[in-house]
C-alpha positions in Angstrom: 25.2 23.2 -9.8 24.4 26.4 -8.3 26.7 26.4 -4.7 25.9 28.0 -1.6 27.7 29.6 1.0 26.2 31.3 3.9 23.6 33.6 2.3 20.6 35.7 3.3 17.1 35.3 3.1 17.0 37.3 -0.1 20.0 36.1 -1.9 18.5 32.3 -1.6 15.4 33.5 -2.7 17.2 34.8 -5.8 19.0 31.3 -5.9 15.5 29.4 -6.1 14.4 31.3 -8.0 17.2 30.7 -10.4 17.0 27.1 -10.4 13.3 27.1 -10.6 13.6 29.3 -13.7 16.8 27.4 -15.8 15.8 24.1 -14.5 19.3 24.0 -12.2 19.6 22.4 -8.9 21.7 23.9 -5.8 22.8 21.7 -2.5 20.4 21.5 0.2 20.5 25.3 1.8 21.1 23.4 5.4 24.0 21.4 4.2 25.6 24.9 4.7 23.6 26.6 6.9 22.3 23.9 9.6 21.0 26.9 11.6 18.4 26.9 8.9 15.1 26.5 9.9 11.1 26.3 8.6 10.5 30.0 10.2 13.6 31.1 8.1 12.4 29.3 5.1 9.0 31.1 5.3 10.6 34.5 5.2 12.5 33.5 2.0 9.1 31.9 0.6 7.2 35.2 0.9 10.2 37.0 -0.8 10.1 34.7 -3.8 5.8 35.0 -3.7 6.5 38.9 -3.3 8.9 38.4 -6.3 6.4 36.4 -7.9 3.7 38.9 -8.3 6.0 41.7 -9.2 6.5 39.4 -12.3 2.7 39.6 -13.0 2.2 36.1 -11.3 -0.9 35.7 -9.5 -1.9 33.5 -6.4 -5.5 31.6 -7.0 -5.0 29.2 -3.7 -2.4 27.0 -1.5 -0.3 23.1 -1.5 -0.1 21.6 1.1 2.9 19.3 0.8 4.2 16.3 2.9 0.8 15.4 4.3 1.1 12.1 3.7 3.0 10.9 6.8 3.9 6.9 5.3 6.5 8.9 3.2 7.9 11.3 6.3 10.8 8.2 6.9 11.7 8.4 3.4 12.6 11.7 2.6 13.4 12.7 6.0 10.8 15.4 6.3 8.2 15.0 9.1 6.5 18.0 8.7 3.6 19.5 6.4 4.8 23.0 4.3 2.3 24.8 2.3 3.0 27.7 -0.8 1.1 29.4 -3.3 -0.6 27.7 -6.4 -0.6 30.2 -9.1 -2.7 31.1 -12.0 0.5 29.9 -14.4 0.6 26.8 -12.8 -3.2 25.6 -12.4 -4.7 23.7 -15.1 -7.5 22.1 -16.0 -8.6 19.1 -17.8 -11.7 18.5 -20.4 -13.1 15.5 -20.2 -11.1 13.8 -17.3 -7.8 14.3 -19.6 -5.4 16.7 -19.6 -1.6 16.7 -21.4 1.6 18.7 -19.6 4.9 19.2 -21.5 7.5 18.7 -18.9 10.3 21.1 -20.1 11.1 23.7 -17.5 10.8 21.3 -14.6 13.5 20.0 -11.9 13.6 16.1 -11.6 9.5 16.2 -11.8 7.4 13.9 -10.0 3.6 13.4 -9.8 1.3 13.2 -6.9 -2.4 12.1 -7.2 -4.2 14.6 -4.5 -7.7 16.1 -3.2 -8.7 19.4 -4.2 -11.0 21.9 -2.7 -12.1 24.9 -3.8 -13.1 27.3 -0.7 -16.7 28.6 -0.6 -16.3 30.0 2.7 -13.0 30.7 5.2 -12.4 27.3 6.7 -12.2 27.1 10.5 -9.4 25.5 12.7 -11.1 22.5 13.8 -11.4 18.8 12.8 -15.1 18.4 12.4 -15.5 17.3 9.2 -18.1 18.0 8.8 -18.2 21.9 9.3 -15.1 22.2 7.4 -16.9 20.8 4.5 -19.3 23.5 5.1 -16.8 25.7 3.8 -16.1 23.9 0.3 -17.8 24.7 -2.7 -16.5 21.7 -4.3 -14.1 18.8 -4.0 -12.2 17.3 -7.3 -9.4 14.8 -8.6 -6.0 16.4 -9.2 -2.3 15.3 -9.8 -0.1 17.7 -8.5 3.9 17.9 -10.5 6.4 18.3 -8.0 10.3 18.9 -8.4 12.8 19.5 -6.7 15.9 21.6 -7.3 18.0 19.7 -4.8 19.9 16.9 -6.4 18.2 13.4 -6.2 15.7 14.8 -3.8 17.2 14.8 -1.0 16.7 17.8 1.5 15.7 18.9 4.4 12.1 20.1 5.8 13.7 23.7 5.4 14.9 23.1 2.1 11.7 22.6 0.6 9.4 24.8 2.4 11.7 27.6 0.8 11.5 26.2 -2.7 8.1 26.6 -3.0 6.6 23.9 -1.0 8.5 22.1 -4.3 5.3 22.9 -6.7 5.3 23.3 -10.3 2.2 22.4 -11.5 -1.6 21.7 -10.3 -4.0 19.5 -13.3 -7.4 19.4 -11.6 -10.1 17.0 -12.6 -14.3 17.2 -12.5 -15.6 18.2 -9.3 -18.5 17.7 -7.7 -20.4 20.3 -5.6 -20.5 19.9 -1.6 -24.3 20.3 -0.8 -26.2 19.7 2.2 -27.4 16.2 0.4 -23.4 14.3 0.1 -21.6 16.6 2.6 -21.7 13.4 5.2 -20.9 11.2 2.5 -18.1 12.8 1.7 -16.6 13.3 5.2 -17.0 9.4 5.9 -15.5 8.5 2.4 -12.6 11.1 2.6 -10.5 9.1 5.4 -11.6 5.4 4.1 -11.5 5.7 0.0 -8.8 3.7 -1.8 -7.4 5.6 -4.5 -5.1 3.4 -7.3 -2.4 4.9 -9.5 -1.9 3.6 -13.1 1.5 4.5 -15.7 0.4 2.9 -19.3 -1.7 1.1 -17.9 -0.2 -0.7 -15.2 -0.9 -0.3 -11.6 2.2 1.8 -9.7 0.6 2.1 -6.1 -2.6 2.1 -4.2 -3.2 4.6 -1.3 -6.0 5.2 1.2 -7.3 9.0 2.0 -6.2 8.1 5.7 -2.4 8.5 4.6 -3.0 12.5 4.4 -3.8 13.5 8.3 -6.2 11.1 8.5 -8.0 12.4 6.1 -7.6 15.3 3.4 -10.2 17.5 5.1 -7.8 17.4 8.3 -4.9 18.8 6.2 -7.1 21.5 5.5 -7.3 22.5 9.2 -3.8 21.9 9.5 -3.5 24.6 6.9 -5.8 27.2 8.3 -3.7 26.6 12.2 -0.3 27.7 10.9 -1.3 30.3 8.8 -3.0 31.7 11.8 0.6 32.0 13.4 2.0 33.7 9.8 1.0 37.4 10.0 3.0 37.5 6.7 0.8 35.6 5.1 -2.6 36.4 3.7 -5.5 33.6 5.6 -7.7 31.6 3.5 -10.3 33.3 1.6 -13.3 32.3 -0.8 -12.2 31.0 -4.2 -9.0 29.3 -3.4 -8.4 26.1 -4.8 -6.3 24.0 -2.1 -4.6 20.9 -2.9 -4.5 18.7 0.1 -0.8 16.6 -0.5 -0.3 13.3 -2.1 -2.6 10.3 -1.3 0.5 7.8 -2.9 4.6 8.1 -3.1 6.1 11.3 -5.4 6.9 9.4 -8.7 9.4 10.3 -11.0 7.7 11.2 -14.3 8.9 11.5 -18.2 7.9 12.2 -21.3 5.9 9.9 -23.2 3.9 8.2 -19.9 0.4 8.3 -19.6 -0.9 8.3 -15.8 -4.0 8.1 -14.2 -5.6 8.0 -11.0 -9.1 5.9 -9.5 -10.7 7.4 -6.3 -12.5 4.1 -5.7 -15.7 5.1 -3.5 -15.1 8.4 -3.0 -17.2 9.0 -6.7 -14.7 11.8 -8.2 -13.9 11.0 -12.4 -10.6 9.9 -12.0 -7.4 12.1 -14.2 -5.9 10.9 -17.0 -2.3 13.3 -17.6 0.4 13.0 -20.8 3.6 14.0 -20.7 5.5 15.7 -23.5 
């Protein structure tokens, strides 16, 4: 396990990149430096983003994490955070199915989510119908998250700095948002029930309202956060935004097959096999 003293933002970025790339763990930054807060964590994230871009990575969107308020107490994290989604980390399922090798992920877990593609910069408002006017399509998604902090023990600044725990995003079949279905989506997103299964057995059910009242509210939250972070670009058309897990994040292992069912939301579920 990599050890942490009292490092600078640059040193923390180096440590986190090394742990992610080499599948290593390190103690939470906040354990050795209780003054390490979310603002400093985003400074680290900006450095990591710049280094990844220098390596040739290209950001194609954002992930929003810890939007599911039902799991805040379980993890000791009481606020959402965001991080980039990279062209190297996104995969698109074919006919609702995908396969993903787990090599390179640190303590990986799976999260079923609602994914949006932006048609326009979304407004910082809570009106679902108006927010959906900025969305090109909506799709099912599985985010694979991973933690370089042992046993998934961390505080909000730790997982914010660690790229929001993002590992990979698998996106299923999208449905275009139109004037005909926009109001229906606005009504269904808070109330639809999702079923998550592993190898055919039900693991958990979740409801759309777990995600800040509705997955579209997570988008509005991100717009407001970015408005106060001039060091990061604002949302732009074409970006993919995954809005946070509807259930808990569940440990995954090679040989398992996970499936999601989005119920009344009308999205085709995903089947993801791990190798």
